[in-house]
KEZA-251395 format. One line per field, with one value per residue (C-alpha): residue number from 0; x, y, z; residue in one letter. Coordinates in nm, 2 decimals. Example, Ala and Ser with C-alpha at 12.3 -4.5 7.8 and 13.67 -1.06 7.14 Angstrom:
resi: (0 | 1)
xx: (1.23 | 1.37)
yy: (-0.45 | -0.11)
zz: (0.78 | 0.71)
resn: (A | S)
//
This chain:
resi: (0 | 1 | 2 | 3 | 4 | 5 | 6 | 7 | 8 | 9 | 10 | 11 | 12 | 13 | 14 | 15 | 16 | 17 | 18 | 19 | 20 | 21 | 22 | 23 | 24 | 25 | 26 | 27 | 28 | 29 | 30 | 31 | 32 | 33 | 34 | 35 | 36 | 37 | 38 | 39 | 40 | 41 | 42 | 43 | 44 | 45 | 46 | 47 | 48 | 49 | 50 | 51 | 52 | 53 | 54 | 55 | 56 | 57 | 58 | 59 | 60 | 61 | 62 | 63 | 64 | 65 | 66 | 67 | 68 | 69 | 70 | 71 | 72 | 73 | 74 | 75 | 76 | 77 | 78 | 79 | 80 | 81 | 82 | 83 | 84 | 85 | 86 | 87 | 88 | 89 | 90 | 91 | 92 | 93 | 94 | 95 | 96 | 97 | 98 | 99 | 100 | 101 | 102 | 103 | 104 | 105 | 106 | 107 | 108 | 109 | 110 | 111 | 112 | 113 | 114 | 115 | 116 | 117 | 118 | 119 | 120 | 121 | 122 | 123 | 124 | 125 | 126 | 127 | 128 | 129 | 130 | 131 | 132 | 133 | 134 | 135 | 136 | 137 | 138 | 139 | 140 | 141 | 142 | 143 | 144 | 145 | 146 | 147 | 148 | 149 | 150 | 151 | 152 | 153 | 154 | 155 | 156 | 157 | 158 | 159 | 160 | 161 | 162 | 163 | 164 | 165 | 166 | 167 | 168 | 169 | 170 | 171 | 172 | 173 | 174 | 175 | 176 | 177 | 178 | 179 | 180 | 181 | 182 | 183 | 184 | 185 | 186 | 187 | 188 | 189 | 190 | 191 | 192 | 193 | 194 | 195 | 196 | 197 | 198 | 199 | 200 | 201 | 202 | 203 | 204 | 205 | 206 | 207 | 208 | 209 | 210 | 211 | 212 | 213 | 214 | 215 | 216 | 217 | 218 | 219 | 220 | 221 | 222 | 223 | 224 | 225 | 226 | 227 | 228 | 229 | 230 | 231 | 232 | 233 | 234 | 235 | 236 | 237 | 238 | 239 | 240 | 241 | 242 | 243 | 244 | 245 | 246 | 247 | 248 | 249 | 250 | 251 | 252 | 253 | 254 | 255 | 256 | 257 | 258 | 259 | 260 | 261 | 262 | 263 | 264 | 265 | 266 | 267 | 268 | 269 | 270 | 271 | 272 | 273 | 274 | 275 | 276 | 277 | 278 | 279 | 280 | 281 | 282 | 283 | 284 | 285 | 286 | 287 | 288 | 289 | 290 | 291 | 292 | 293 | 294 | 295 | 296 | 297 | 298 | 299 | 300 | 301 | 302 | 303 | 304 | 305 | 306 | 307 | 308 | 309 | 310 | 311 | 312 | 313 | 314 | 315 | 316 | 317 | 318 | 319 | 320 | 321 | 322 | 323 | 324 | 325 | 326 | 327 | 328 | 329 | 330 | 331 | 332 | 333 | 334 | 335 | 336 | 337 | 338 | 339 | 340 | 341 | 342 | 343 | 344 | 345 | 346 | 347 | 348 | 349 | 350 | 351 | 352 | 353 | 354 | 355 | 356 | 357 | 358 | 359 | 360 | 361 | 362 | 363 | 364 | 365 | 366 | 367 | 368 | 369 | 370 | 371 | 372 | 373 | 374 | 375 | 376 | 377 | 378 | 379 | 380 | 381 | 382 | 383 | 384 | 385 | 386 | 387 | 388 | 389 | 390 | 391 | 392 | 393 | 394 | 395 | 396 | 397 | 398 | 399 | 400 | 401 | 402 | 403 | 404 | 405 | 406 | 407 | 408 | 409 | 410 | 411 | 412 | 413 | 414 | 415 | 416 | 417 | 418 | 419 | 420 | 421 | 422 | 423 | 424 | 425 | 426 | 427 | 428 | 429 | 430 | 431 | 432 | 433 | 434 | 435 | 436 | 437 | 438 | 439 | 440 | 441 | 442 | 443 | 444 | 445 | 446 | 447 | 448 | 449 | 450 | 451 | 452 | 453 | 454 | 455 | 456 | 457 | 458 | 459 | 460 | 461 | 462 | 463 | 464 | 465 | 466 | 467 | 468 | 469 | 470 | 471 | 472 | 473 | 474 | 475 | 476 | 477 | 478 | 479 | 480 | 481 | 482 | 483 | 484 | 485 | 486 | 487 | 488 | 489 | 490 | 491 | 492 | 493 | 494 | 495 | 496 | 497 | 498 | 499 | 500 | 501 | 502)
xx: (0.70 | 0.39 | 0.60 | 0.87 | 0.58 | 0.40 | 0.71 | 0.77 | 0.43 | 0.51 | 0.82 | 0.65 | 0.36 | 0.60 | 0.78 | 0.44 | 0.33 | 0.69 | 0.66 | 0.29 | 0.44 | 0.76 | 0.59 | 0.33 | 0.56 | 0.78 | 0.61 | 0.64 | 0.31 | 0.14 | -0.18 | -0.39 | -0.78 | -0.75 | -0.60 | -0.35 | -0.23 | 0.04 | 0.05 | 0.10 | -0.04 | 0.06 | -0.08 | -0.16 | -0.36 | -0.33 | -0.53 | -0.40 | -0.20 | -0.40 | -0.28 | -0.44 | -0.35 | -0.40 | -0.58 | -0.74 | -1.01 | -1.08 | -1.23 | -0.98 | -1.00 | -1.18 | -0.99 | -1.01 | -0.82 | -0.82 | -0.84 | -0.70 | -0.66 | -0.40 | -0.31 | 0.02 | 0.17 | 0.15 | -0.01 | -0.27 | -0.56 | -0.86 | -1.05 | -1.03 | -1.25 | -1.26 | -1.39 | -1.47 | -1.45 | -1.56 | -1.48 | -1.23 | -0.90 | -0.78 | -0.43 | -0.29 | -0.03 | 0.26 | 0.09 | 0.16 | -0.02 | -0.32 | -0.49 | -0.64 | -0.93 | -1.11 | -1.28 | -1.17 | -0.91 | -0.87 | -0.71 | -0.73 | -0.74 | -0.74 | -1.05 | -1.04 | -1.08 | -1.21 | -1.02 | -1.22 | -1.14 | -1.22 | -1.32 | -1.29 | -1.49 | -1.26 | -1.54 | -1.81 | -1.57 | -1.79 | -1.64 | -1.74 | -1.64 | -1.70 | -1.60 | -1.43 | -1.20 | -1.28 | -1.16 | -1.28 | -0.99 | -0.88 | -0.73 | -0.38 | -0.20 | -0.27 | 0.08 | -0.01 | -0.28 | -0.21 | -0.34 | -0.20 | -0.35 | -0.71 | -0.70 | -0.71 | -0.44 | -0.48 | -0.17 | -0.25 | -0.20 | -0.40 | -0.40 | -0.57 | -0.70 | -0.40 | -0.25 | -0.02 | 0.03 | -0.04 | 0.02 | -0.30 | -0.34 | -0.69 | -0.78 | -1.09 | -1.18 | -1.37 | -1.71 | -1.56 | -1.57 | -1.36 | -1.10 | -0.83 | -0.52 | -0.26 | 0.08 | 0.23 | 0.58 | 0.54 | 0.23 | 0.38 | 0.23 | 0.39 | 0.36 | 0.39 | 0.29 | 0.48 | 0.46 | 0.34 | 0.50 | 0.45 | 0.73 | 0.55 | 0.24 | 0.29 | 0.56 | 0.45 | 0.72 | 0.58 | 0.78 | 0.76 | 0.95 | 1.03 | 1.20 | 1.35 | 1.56 | 1.49 | 1.25 | 1.46 | 1.72 | 1.53 | 1.70 | 1.49 | 1.50 | 1.29 | 1.21 | 1.15 | 0.90 | 0.86 | 0.49 | 0.29 | -0.04 | -0.18 | -0.01 | 0.20 | 0.58 | 0.84 | 1.11 | 1.21 | 1.54 | 1.57 | 1.82 | 2.10 | 2.02 | 2.33 | 2.15 | 1.88 | 1.64 | 1.32 | 1.08 | 1.06 | 0.92 | 0.95 | 1.06 | 1.16 | 1.16 | 1.46 | 1.46 | 1.25 | 1.62 | 1.74 | 1.53 | 1.62 | 1.47 | 1.45 | 1.47 | 1.47 | 1.73 | 1.69 | 2.04 | 2.12 | 2.06 | 2.39 | 2.23 | 1.93 | 2.07 | 1.77 | 1.69 | 1.68 | 1.55 | 1.73 | 1.64 | 1.91 | 1.86 | 1.99 | 2.01 | 1.93 | 1.96 | 1.66 | 1.80 | 2.14 | 1.98 | 2.27 | 2.29 | 2.50 | 2.54 | 2.37 | 2.39 | 2.28 | 2.11 | 1.97 | 2.31 | 2.31 | 2.09 | 1.77 | 1.49 | 1.27 | 1.30 | 1.00 | 0.83 | 0.70 | 0.94 | 0.99 | 1.15 | 1.11 | 1.24 | 1.43 | 1.32 | 1.67 | 1.83 | 1.97 | 1.86 | 1.66 | 1.50 | 1.48 | 1.29 | 1.30 | 1.37 | 1.63 | 1.86 | 2.00 | 2.36 | 2.63 | 2.42 | 2.66 | 2.46 | 2.13 | 2.00 | 2.06 | 1.85 | 1.65 | 1.47 | 1.47 | 1.32 | 1.63 | 1.63 | 1.88 | 1.96 | 2.17 | 2.27 | 2.18 | 2.55 | 2.46 | 2.69 | 2.48 | 2.44 | 2.34 | 2.19 | 2.00 | 1.80 | 1.50 | 1.34 | 1.09 | 1.19 | 1.01 | 1.23 | 1.31 | 1.17 | 1.34 | 1.09 | 1.04 | 1.01 | 0.93 | 0.90 | 0.66 | 0.64 | 0.83 | 0.65 | 0.79 | 0.56 | 0.50 | 0.59 | 1.00 | 0.99 | 0.92 | 0.65 | 0.78 | 0.45 | 0.50 | 0.45 | 0.63 | 0.49 | 0.36 | 0.15 | 0.25 | 0.05 | 0.17 | 0.06 | 0.06 | 0.37 | 0.39 | 0.71 | 0.84 | 1.17 | 1.39 | 1.67 | 1.93 | 1.69 | 1.59 | 1.22 | 1.08 | 1.01 | 1.19 | 1.53 | 1.69 | 1.94 | 1.92 | 2.22 | 2.55 | 2.82 | 3.17 | 3.33 | 3.22 | 3.33 | 3.01 | 2.75 | 2.78 | 2.73 | 2.44 | 2.12 | 1.86 | 1.52 | 1.25 | 1.30 | 1.07 | 0.95 | 0.59 | 0.63 | 0.92 | 1.27 | 1.41 | 1.78 | 1.99 | 2.33 | 2.54 | 2.88 | 2.92 | 2.76 | 2.75 | 2.63 | 2.44 | 2.15 | 2.02 | 1.77 | 1.79 | 1.54 | 1.67 | 1.78 | 2.02 | 1.85 | 1.79 | 1.49 | 1.55 | 1.83 | 1.88 | 2.18 | 2.23 | 2.42 | 2.44 | 2.57 | 2.37 | 2.02 | 1.74 | 1.55 | 1.19 | 1.26 | 0.91 | 0.92 | 0.58 | 0.57 | 0.78 | 0.57 | 0.59 | 0.89 | 1.26 | 1.54 | 1.86 | 1.97 | 2.32 | 2.50 | 2.81 | 3.03 | 3.28 | 3.21 | 3.32 | 3.08 | 2.99 | 2.71 | 2.39 | 2.09 | 1.81 | 1.51 | 1.14 | 0.86 | 0.52 | 0.21)
yy: (5.13 | 4.93 | 4.69 | 4.65 | 4.54 | 4.28 | 4.13 | 4.10 | 3.97 | 3.69 | 3.63 | 3.58 | 3.39 | 3.12 | 3.07 | 2.99 | 2.80 | 2.62 | 2.56 | 2.43 | 2.15 | 2.06 | 2.06 | 1.81 | 1.59 | 1.52 | 1.21 | 1.28 | 1.32 | 1.40 | 1.34 | 1.55 | 1.44 | 1.28 | 1.40 | 1.13 | 0.85 | 0.59 | 0.38 | 0.02 | -0.17 | -0.08 | -0.23 | -0.18 | -0.30 | -0.25 | 0.12 | 0.28 | 0.25 | 0.19 | 0.23 | 0.13 | 0.32 | 0.36 | 0.66 | 0.85 | 1.10 | 1.48 | 1.38 | 1.11 | 0.87 | 0.76 | 0.49 | 0.37 | 0.29 | 0.48 | 0.30 | 0.58 | 0.55 | 0.71 | 0.84 | 0.60 | 0.89 | 1.20 | 1.03 | 1.24 | 1.10 | 0.97 | 0.89 | 0.81 | 0.60 | 0.64 | 0.36 | 0.46 | 0.23 | 0.42 | 0.37 | 0.06 | -0.05 | -0.13 | -0.31 | -0.41 | -0.63 | -0.72 | -0.78 | -0.55 | -0.77 | -0.73 | -1.01 | -0.92 | -1.14 | -0.99 | -0.63 | -0.72 | -0.66 | -0.86 | -0.76 | -0.79 | -0.57 | -0.71 | -0.51 | -0.58 | -0.96 | -1.02 | -1.04 | -0.89 | -0.98 | -0.70 | -0.67 | -0.36 | -0.35 | -0.14 | -0.07 | 0.00 | 0.16 | -0.07 | -0.20 | -0.50 | -0.74 | -1.08 | -1.29 | -1.26 | -1.50 | -1.57 | -1.83 | -1.97 | -1.74 | -1.41 | -1.38 | -1.11 | -1.03 | -1.06 | -1.16 | -1.19 | -1.24 | -1.48 | -1.65 | -1.99 | -2.31 | -2.10 | -2.06 | -1.72 | -1.81 | -1.57 | -1.62 | -1.51 | -1.61 | -1.63 | -1.67 | -2.00 | -1.94 | -2.00 | -1.70 | -1.90 | -1.79 | -2.04 | -1.94 | -2.08 | -2.03 | -1.98 | -2.09 | -2.02 | -2.05 | -1.78 | -1.91 | -1.89 | -2.22 | -2.20 | -2.37 | -2.26 | -2.49 | -2.51 | -2.51 | -2.83 | -2.98 | -3.36 | -3.26 | -3.00 | -2.64 | -2.34 | -2.05 | -1.73 | -1.64 | -1.51 | -1.46 | -1.72 | -1.76 | -2.01 | -2.23 | -2.41 | -2.61 | -2.84 | -2.67 | -2.35 | -2.16 | -2.01 | -1.79 | -1.79 | -1.62 | -1.74 | -1.58 | -1.74 | -1.61 | -1.37 | -1.06 | -0.74 | -0.99 | -1.18 | -1.34 | -1.40 | -1.61 | -1.64 | -2.01 | -2.09 | -2.38 | -2.60 | -2.69 | -2.96 | -2.90 | -2.99 | -2.72 | -2.99 | -2.89 | -3.10 | -2.93 | -2.66 | -2.41 | -2.14 | -1.83 | -1.86 | -1.74 | -1.51 | -1.30 | -1.19 | -1.23 | -1.04 | -1.03 | -1.13 | -0.83 | -0.98 | -1.33 | -1.31 | -1.67 | -1.73 | -2.06 | -2.41 | -2.38 | -2.02 | -1.69 | -1.35 | -1.28 | -0.94 | -0.95 | -0.74 | -0.76 | -0.66 | -0.48 | -0.12 | 0.20 | 0.40 | 0.78 | 0.71 | 0.45 | 0.21 | -0.10 | -0.08 | -0.29 | -0.21 | -0.44 | -0.70 | -0.88 | -1.26 | -1.51 | -1.85 | -2.18 | -2.39 | -2.71 | -2.70 | -2.50 | -2.23 | -1.84 | -1.75 | -1.40 | -1.15 | -0.73 | -0.47 | -0.21 | 0.06 | 0.17 | 0.36 | 0.13 | 0.31 | 0.27 | 0.46 | 0.20 | 0.10 | -0.24 | -0.30 | -0.28 | -0.45 | -0.57 | -0.58 | -0.79 | -0.55 | -0.54 | -0.62 | -0.99 | -1.06 | -0.71 | -0.62 | -0.34 | -0.31 | -0.04 | 0.07 | 0.39 | 0.46 | 0.78 | 0.98 | 0.87 | 1.08 | 1.18 | 1.34 | 1.47 | 1.40 | 1.74 | 1.70 | 1.33 | 1.32 | 0.96 | 0.91 | 0.65 | 0.42 | 0.25 | 0.00 | -0.14 | -0.46 | -0.79 | -1.13 | -1.18 | -0.90 | -0.63 | -0.28 | -0.09 | 0.25 | 0.35 | 0.66 | 0.84 | 1.02 | 1.29 | 1.58 | 1.85 | 2.19 | 2.48 | 2.48 | 2.09 | 1.77 | 1.52 | 1.14 | 0.99 | 0.62 | 0.37 | 0.09 | -0.09 | -0.10 | -0.28 | -0.31 | -0.13 | -0.27 | 0.06 | -0.01 | 0.19 | 0.13 | 0.27 | 0.35 | 0.41 | 0.54 | 0.85 | 1.19 | 1.42 | 1.71 | 2.02 | 1.81 | 1.48 | 1.19 | 1.19 | 0.94 | 0.97 | 0.85 | 0.83 | 0.67 | 0.65 | 0.52 | 0.28 | 0.49 | 0.60 | 0.91 | 1.06 | 1.01 | 1.37 | 1.60 | 1.65 | 1.94 | 2.12 | 2.49 | 2.58 | 2.78 | 2.63 | 2.77 | 2.45 | 2.21 | 1.88 | 2.00 | 1.98 | 1.58 | 1.58 | 1.79 | 1.88 | 2.10 | 2.17 | 2.29 | 2.67 | 2.85 | 2.68 | 2.62 | 2.46 | 2.24 | 2.24 | 1.89 | 1.83 | 1.50 | 1.45 | 1.23 | 1.18 | 1.45 | 1.57 | 1.88 | 2.08 | 2.40 | 2.56 | 2.89 | 3.12 | 3.51 | 3.78 | 4.06 | 4.29 | 3.99 | 3.86 | 3.51 | 3.33 | 2.99 | 2.73 | 2.38 | 2.14 | 1.83 | 1.58 | 1.27 | 1.16 | 1.01 | 1.18 | 1.26 | 1.60 | 1.74 | 2.12 | 2.24 | 2.66 | 2.64 | 2.92 | 3.17 | 3.45 | 3.47 | 3.66 | 3.64 | 3.46 | 3.39 | 3.02 | 2.99 | 2.66 | 2.63 | 2.36 | 2.44 | 2.78 | 2.80 | 2.89 | 2.61 | 2.80 | 3.03 | 3.12 | 3.35 | 3.15 | 3.23 | 3.16 | 3.12 | 3.11)
zz: (-3.22 | -3.26 | -3.47 | -3.14 | -2.93 | -3.15 | -3.21 | -2.81 | -2.77 | -3.04 | -2.85 | -2.53 | -2.64 | -2.79 | -2.46 | -2.29 | -2.60 | -2.60 | -2.23 | -2.20 | -2.50 | -2.29 | -1.96 | -2.09 | -2.22 | -1.90 | -1.75 | -1.38 | -1.22 | -0.85 | -0.79 | -0.54 | -0.60 | -0.24 | 0.09 | 0.11 | -0.12 | -0.21 | -0.51 | -0.40 | -0.71 | -1.02 | -1.40 | -1.76 | -2.07 | -2.43 | -2.36 | -2.02 | -1.74 | -1.41 | -1.02 | -0.72 | -0.44 | -0.08 | -0.01 | 0.30 | 0.16 | 0.30 | 0.64 | 0.77 | 0.95 | 0.64 | 0.46 | 0.14 | -0.19 | -0.53 | -0.85 | -1.13 | -1.52 | -1.71 | -2.04 | -2.16 | -2.37 | -2.07 | -1.73 | -1.75 | -1.53 | -1.72 | -1.43 | -1.04 | -0.86 | -0.45 | -0.26 | 0.13 | 0.42 | 0.69 | 1.04 | 0.96 | 0.92 | 0.57 | 0.50 | 0.18 | 0.27 | 0.05 | -0.26 | -0.55 | -0.82 | -1.02 | -1.21 | -1.57 | -1.68 | -1.98 | -1.88 | -1.53 | -1.30 | -0.97 | -0.65 | -0.28 | 0.04 | 0.43 | 0.60 | 1.00 | 0.99 | 0.62 | 0.30 | -0.01 | -0.36 | -0.55 | -0.93 | -1.10 | -1.45 | -1.70 | -1.93 | -1.72 | -1.42 | -1.16 | -0.88 | -0.64 | -0.41 | -0.56 | -0.26 | 0.04 | 0.28 | 0.64 | 0.89 | 1.21 | 1.38 | 1.15 | 0.85 | 0.95 | 0.59 | 0.24 | 0.06 | -0.31 | -0.56 | -0.91 | -1.20 | -1.21 | -1.43 | -1.49 | -1.08 | -0.93 | -0.62 | -0.32 | -0.03 | 0.32 | 0.68 | 0.97 | 1.34 | 1.56 | 1.89 | 2.05 | 1.85 | 1.64 | 1.25 | 0.94 | 0.61 | 0.35 | -0.03 | -0.12 | -0.48 | -0.70 | -1.01 | -1.24 | -1.13 | -0.77 | -0.68 | -0.41 | -0.12 | 0.09 | 0.15 | 0.40 | 0.32 | 0.46 | 0.47 | 0.61 | 0.74 | 0.94 | 0.84 | 0.80 | 1.00 | 0.78 | 0.43 | 0.15 | -0.19 | -0.50 | -0.84 | -1.13 | -1.28 | -1.44 | -1.54 | -1.20 | -1.02 | -0.82 | -0.59 | -0.23 | 0.01 | 0.37 | 0.68 | 1.01 | 1.34 | 1.65 | 1.94 | 2.26 | 2.21 | 2.08 | 1.96 | 1.69 | 1.40 | 1.06 | 0.78 | 0.45 | 0.32 | -0.03 | -0.13 | -0.44 | -0.43 | -0.63 | -0.83 | -0.47 | -0.29 | -0.10 | -0.05 | -0.24 | -0.17 | 0.06 | 0.16 | 0.41 | 0.39 | 0.62 | 0.96 | 0.97 | 0.68 | 0.90 | 0.61 | 0.73 | 0.42 | 0.06 | -0.16 | -0.50 | -0.72 | -1.10 | -1.21 | -1.46 | -1.50 | -1.35 | -1.16 | -1.04 | -0.94 | -0.82 | -0.50 | -0.36 | 0.02 | 0.32 | 0.53 | 0.91 | 0.99 | 1.16 | 1.06 | 1.21 | 1.08 | 1.34 | 1.55 | 1.49 | 1.30 | 0.93 | 0.67 | 0.32 | 0.00 | -0.12 | -0.45 | -0.44 | -0.72 | -0.60 | -0.75 | -0.63 | -0.71 | -0.57 | -0.29 | -0.27 | -0.30 | -0.62 | -0.53 | -0.35 | -0.34 | -0.13 | -0.38 | -0.11 | 0.07 | 0.29 | 0.48 | 0.58 | 0.82 | 0.58 | 0.31 | 0.17 | 0.30 | -0.08 | -0.35 | -0.66 | -0.95 | -1.29 | -1.64 | -1.91 | -2.21 | -2.34 | -2.26 | -1.93 | -1.77 | -1.48 | -1.25 | -0.90 | -0.76 | -0.37 | -0.14 | 0.09 | 0.22 | -0.09 | -0.14 | 0.05 | 0.37 | 0.59 | 0.90 | 1.01 | 0.93 | 0.56 | 0.50 | 0.22 | 0.13 | -0.24 | -0.47 | -0.56 | -0.93 | -1.03 | -1.35 | -1.31 | -1.50 | -1.41 | -1.23 | -1.03 | -1.19 | -1.17 | -1.50 | -1.35 | -0.99 | -0.96 | -0.71 | -0.77 | -0.53 | -0.55 | -0.36 | -0.25 | -0.10 | 0.25 | 0.28 | 0.34 | 0.17 | 0.19 | -0.16 | -0.22 | -0.52 | -0.44 | -0.75 | -1.11 | -1.42 | -1.75 | -2.02 | -2.33 | -2.51 | -2.40 | -2.08 | -1.73 | -1.51 | -1.13 | -0.87 | -0.53 | -0.30 | -0.22 | 0.02 | -0.14 | 0.05 | 0.38 | 0.29 | 0.07 | -0.27 | -0.54 | -0.76 | -1.13 | -1.33 | -1.64 | -1.74 | -2.03 | -2.04 | -1.92 | -1.59 | -1.74 | -1.69 | -2.04 | -2.23 | -2.38 | -2.22 | -2.37 | -2.14 | -2.15 | -1.95 | -2.05 | -1.94 | -1.83 | -1.93 | -2.22 | -2.02 | -1.74 | -2.00 | -2.00 | -1.60 | -1.58 | -1.74 | -1.67 | -1.84 | -1.93 | -1.99 | -1.98 | -1.67 | -1.52 | -1.17 | -1.16 | -1.29 | -1.35 | -1.26 | -1.37 | -1.19 | -1.36 | -1.16 | -1.00 | -0.65 | -0.38 | -0.64 | -0.53 | -0.78 | -0.68 | -0.84 | -0.81 | -0.92 | -1.16 | -0.85 | -0.77 | -0.47 | -0.39 | -0.38 | -0.40 | -0.33 | -0.41 | -0.29 | -0.50 | -0.29 | -0.46 | -0.78 | -1.02 | -0.90 | -1.08 | -0.88 | -0.95 | -0.81 | -0.74 | -0.74 | -0.80 | -0.50 | -0.74 | -0.89 | -1.29 | -1.42 | -1.53 | -1.29 | -1.33 | -1.23 | -1.08 | -1.08 | -0.84 | -0.68 | -0.43 | -0.49 | -0.82 | -1.11 | -1.34 | -1.56 | -1.54 | -1.76 | -1.74 | -1.72 | -1.77 | -1.46 | -1.62 | -1.44)
resn: (M | H | L | R | Y | L | F | I | L | V | I | V | F | A | L | I | F | H | S | E | C | V | Y | S | Q | V | F | N | R | I | Y | E | E | V | S | Q | S | S | I | D | Y | L | T | E | D | D | L | Y | Y | Y | S | I | D | Y | A | E | N | I | G | A | P | E | L | G | F | A | I | R | T | Y | D | K | N | T | G | D | L | I | R | I | L | Y | H | A | I | P | D | S | W | L | L | Q | G | D | C | K | K | V | V | H | I | G | D | K | M | Y | F | V | Y | L | V | L | D | T | I | Y | I | Y | S | Y | N | K | I | S | Y | E | L | E | V | V | D | S | I | T | H | P | S | R | P | V | Y | T | W | D | I | Q | K | I | N | N | K | I | L | I | S | Y | E | Y | L | D | E | R | D | S | L | Y | A | K | I | F | E | T | D | L | M | F | D | K | K | S | I | D | I | K | A | N | D | E | I | I | W | A | G | G | L | I | R | Q | I | S | S | S | K | I | L | A | T | A | K | W | S | N | G | E | A | G | N | L | K | Y | K | V | G | L | F | L | L | D | S | S | Y | R | I | T | S | E | W | W | T | P | I | Q | D | N | A | F | N | I | S | D | V | I | I | L | S | E | D | E | I | L | A | M | L | Q | I | R | T | Y | D | Y | I | F | E | S | G | A | F | P | H | F | V | Y | R | I | N | L | K | D | R | K | I | L | W | K | R | N | F | T | S | P | D | S | R | Y | T | T | H | L | G | A | M | A | Q | G | H | H | D | D | T | Y | F | M | A | S | S | T | Y | A | K | D | I | K | K | L | D | S | I | V | T | V | G | R | V | V | K | F | K | G | D | G | N | V | I | W | Q | R | D | Y | L | H | I | K | E | G | D | F | L | R | N | N | F | H | N | I | I | T | A | T | D | G | H | Y | L | L | G | G | S | T | V | H | N | G | A | Y | K | S | W | L | V | K | I | N | E | D | G | H | I | L | G | D | T | T | S | F | V | Q | W | E | K | E | D | W | K | S | L | I | T | I | Y | P | N | P | V | S | D | V | L | Y | I | N | Q | E | D | V | R | D | V | E | Y | Y | L | T | D | M | T | G | K | E | V | A | R | Y | T | G | Q | G | A | F | Q | S | T | V | W | D | I | S | H | L | A | G | G | S | Y | I | L | G | I | K | K | E | G | V | L | M | G | S | K | M | I | V | K | I | R)
//
């Protein structure tokens, strides 16, 4: 009898140990060190990943930002620095970039009417304001920070005394010998700011946006400008007014003549009957001033698309990634809407290799999920940053995926399938489970997942509406013990398995 109990204890401890190993290997992390936060900046060096998050600490309306340092293998938080800006207003703008110089990272925030250039020392963990941008009138938006020709360049826009907008580039060297330059074309000042990217030692790409028309019926376009080393425009081209290009979120330089541009297009959200701003990717020939192709990668068009969004160059030739957010695919009615982080891997000709939605779901809640940034990590994978609603507030969300779009880690599925073919359509892991189950759906939709306790009572349910969807199903509210996981489609049992919930 004693040997039997000893054997049971060994099995239980082995299951718990196995659960800890598997859970720690899945690179999907949500951080709750401050009351609300969202990853906007994302970067890495040889040792760590870093994020800079818009943040609110307990006791809001105190605003600020959080600088987080992460373990590259697990996503574990190494340290956090929260910088408060009490009784003020902070705006990150459309800037998603960080400049690394030596042991320091440089980034920008707009606080009221001043743009502050911050440096963070990665060795001493000290944060300081190294410079600021003020203007006789006031800066109103920051767009980009880049290191070009040993200069730090910051693009922004400001209002003059007549409330007219103008675009400027702030240039400084490492000794902060600085100047501000208006972006001009034939002595005409461009009125809205945008991104800046280096094409060559003597050529810089800058972007801007424009609108015209009556209030309530505005039409938008985005401009692309080639600047010389004095930041004067040598060539310009605008998107067609009928495209209604509202904003430009990211650019990848393909050659001196061609770029990929990630644009927000102002269109219509037929679900909420309001304006929508989905991300399109354009391939543009700068020399010939024409669009080679354009693709809408965030259909259905959503008013909840992130205003940020980003692209990354793949590790393999002629592959690219786009990260944004939109409605989950196959939305059928208003009360079933879930917003998802959307990642698309595509070729240089615009053809999609794969497209996948990512969402964190808590039983009974339809949650907001956003991806704001993606970087190509040096270890051969891809790092995504954004936010998800967690415990009623926005929380920073960090996810690492492989070339196939699967969340990195041990993805060994444990389900006993009724048909062998279904094994390739759905993977679920881990078992035992601590807080979340991971569900990867391939080309299958409207799948019902439900958990019952050992008396047969249903305790949790989730419906995976969309194909090619990765779901983080939070079941942390369930008590520890044994449950039966059932999987059905159109009332037909696809598979089942007993799972062990620990903690």
